[in-house]
N, C-alpha and C positions, 0 to 999 in steps of 0.2 A: 785276491787273497786279502783277508782282513789284516789291519795293521795295528800295532801297539807300540807306543813310545815308552821306553823305560829310562828313567833318569838314575844315574849312579854316581857315586863319589870316588870309588876305588877302581883302578884299572884291572884289578884282579876279577872284579865282577864281570867286566866285558869279556875277559878270557874265559871265565866259567860259562857265560852264555854262549860264546862261540863254540866251546866244546860240547855243550848240551845240544846245540843246533844240529850237530852231526847225527845225533841219535833220535831226536824227536821231530824231525822233518819241519824245521822252520829256519828262516834265514836271518842273519844279523846284518843290518845295513846301518853303519854309523852315520849320523848327521852331525856336522860340526858347525857351530856358529849360526844357528837359526836366528834370523832377525838382523844379521849384519848385511849391509848393502852389497858387499862384494862376494857373498856366498850364495849358494842356490839350494833350493829345497826340491828334491825330485826333479831336477833339470829345469826348474822354473826360476829364472833370475829374480832376486828380491831387490827392489829399488827403494831407497829411502824417500819418503814424501817430502815435498817442498813446502815448508810452512809459510813461505812468503806469498803464496798465491792467495788472492782475495776472491772468495766464493760468495760474496754478498749478493751479486747480481743473480747467481744461480738460486740462491735461497729465495729471493723475491719471486722468481719464475715458478718454482716448484712448490712453495708453501701453500697449503690450503687446496691443493688440486686433488687430494684423495687418490693418489696414484698407487698402483699395486704392481710390483715387479713381474709377477706371474702373468697378469693380464696384459702388461706391456709386451712381454715376450710373445704371447699368443697372437696379439693383434699386429704387432710390427714385424715379426720375423717369419710370418707365414709366406709360403710361396704363392705367387699369383697364377 
């Protein structure tokens, strides 16, 4: 089912959408606090990144290699 995110300021808007959902065959699933580390989005835990990690070594390895994620998946994840 396609999804749509609606941002609202008034709780009456949520109540209205919930009431309309009964008649127009859609569901209202509230998501609270997207982007907070202790919340989840569709059962996927969100974890805040660690800014203290040094990725300079990885930059040197991968810079200038002309790598494409789609080609890497095709080549590396195929069954033998």
